N, C-alpha and C positions, 0 to 999 in steps of 0.2 A: 230121410228125404222128406221134405215138407209136401203136404198134399195140396195140389193146385187143381182147381176145376176150371175147365175151359169148355164152353159150349161151341160145338162146330155145327153150323147150319148148312144145309144143302147137300148132305151126303145121302145118296139113295140107298135103298135097302139092299140092293144087289152088292154094292161095295162093302157094306157091313157084313153080309153073309160070307163074302170072300175072306174078309179079315178074320171072322170067327172060325172058318174052316182051316185057314192057315195056322191060326193060333192053336187049334186042336191038334193039327198035324205036328207042330213043333213042340207041343206039350206046354204051352204058355197061355196065359189069358189074353183075350183080345186087347184089354187095357195095356198089358205089358208089351204086346207087339206094337201097338200104336205109339207108346212111349219110346220104344227102341227106334222105331222109324223116325220119329220126330227128333230124337237125340242125334241120330246119324245125319239127318238133314241139316240140323244146326251146326254140326261139326264141319260138314261140307261147305256151308256158307262161310264159316270162319276161315277154312283153308283157302277158299277162293279169294277172300279179301286179303289174306296174308300173302298169297301168291301174286296178287296185283301189285302190292308194295314191293315185293322182291323183284318182279319183272321190271318195274320202273327203275330200281337201283341197278339192276343188271344192264338195262338199256343205257343208263348213264355211264357205266364202266366201259361198255362197248364203244360208245361215242368217244370217250376220253382216249381209249386205246387206238381207235382209228385216227384221231387227231395226232397222237404221238407218232404213229406210223407215217402219216403225211408229212410231219415235221422232219422225221429222219430222212425220208425220201428227198425232200427239198434240200436238206443239208448235204446229202450225197451229191445232188446235182450242183450245188454251189461249190463244193469242194472239187468236183471234177472240172468245173469251169475255171476255178482258181488255179488248179494244177496246169490246165492247158495254157492259161495266161502266163504263168511262171515259166513254163517250158518255152513258149514262144519268145519271151523276153530274153531268156538265156541264149536261145538260138540267135537272136538279134545282136546281143552284146558280146557274145563269145564267138570267136571264129571256130571253124570246124577243127576239132581236135581228134587226131588219130590215136586210138587207144593203144596201138602197137608202139607208138613213140613213147607213150607214158611208161609202158612196161620196160622198154629198153633203158630209159633214163633212170629208172628206179634203182635205189641201192639194194644190194642183195640183203635179204632179211635173214636174221638168225633163225634157223629152223629148230632150235631147241625149245625148251619150255617157255611158254608165254609169260607166266607169272612164277618165277622160281621162288622157292622157299628161301627167304632172306637169311634165316639162321644157318642153313646148310649151304648157302651159295658162297663160292670162293671168288673173291674179287681179285683179278690179276691185272 
């Protein structure tokens, strides 16, 4: 690691004493302790900046998802109105049909297999 010297003005003696004591307690030099604190602070700044970019992208995704949901809701309403319109026209153009009459006039259906196997089916 390259040696970089930075002069920090305005630090009172009490703060330096606290840093010295903490360094002794942790078994590191005050220089190492200050370097570690500055590295951690720089990493936090980078994380905050990165999270701001991610938050903007997530906000865009949420907005797009909300727009999709609104579109689906509008489609559902339109389909419902269309269905009501079709039903009302059917009611207008078709007379009342009793479903019991339809059942009576229906031919009796073969209750056998719906799709017989053509190879094994006997045509009579």
